N, C-alpha and C positions, 0 to 999 in steps of 0.2 A: 548543579544536579537536577535533571530535566525529569519530570514526576507525573505521570498522567493516570490515576487508577482505573479509567475507563478505555484504555488500549494498551494493545501490546506493537510492539515497534521490533523489526527485523531488519538491521540496517548493515552495511558494508564495512562501516568502522565502529569503534566503539563510542566515539563522540557523537552528540546529536548534532553540535555545531558543524561538524565535518563532514557527515554521513551525506551521500548522493543517492545512492540505491537504497530505497527504503519501502517494505512491506508494511503496512498499517491494518491491525483487525481492532476494530470497535464496535460500538452498537449499531451502526449503519451499515457493516459488513468488511469486506476486504479489499483494500486498494494498493496500488504500487506506484511509486515515484522515483523519477529517474534524475530529478531536480530537488532534494532534499525535502525536508519535512514542510517547507513553504511551498513547495511545487506543487503543479497538478495532478492530483490523485484519479488516476481512472479506476472506477469501481469493477469489480470482476464479478463479484458475487454478491448479494445483497444479505441480510440476515435471515430473511424469508426464504434462503434459499435460491432464488430467481438467479439465473445466470445473466449477464447482460451481454448481449450479442456483438456489440460493437469493439467488443475487446478481444474477439475471438478472432484467430489467425491463420490459415493454414500453410504448409510451405510445401511444393511439389520437389521429393528427393530425387 
């Protein structure tokens, strides 16, 4: 069992070993990986509330 008391994970499967799409919330902020827990996490918001503009996209509908 994977247990880290300093983070919350929302995953596309119940098993951390097979999950690919993961939202992680920890003391650094909120991040998303489409490559599993060891993949690259792009931070979308920091703990002090700053939004990182590199991760904002817009679509023309």
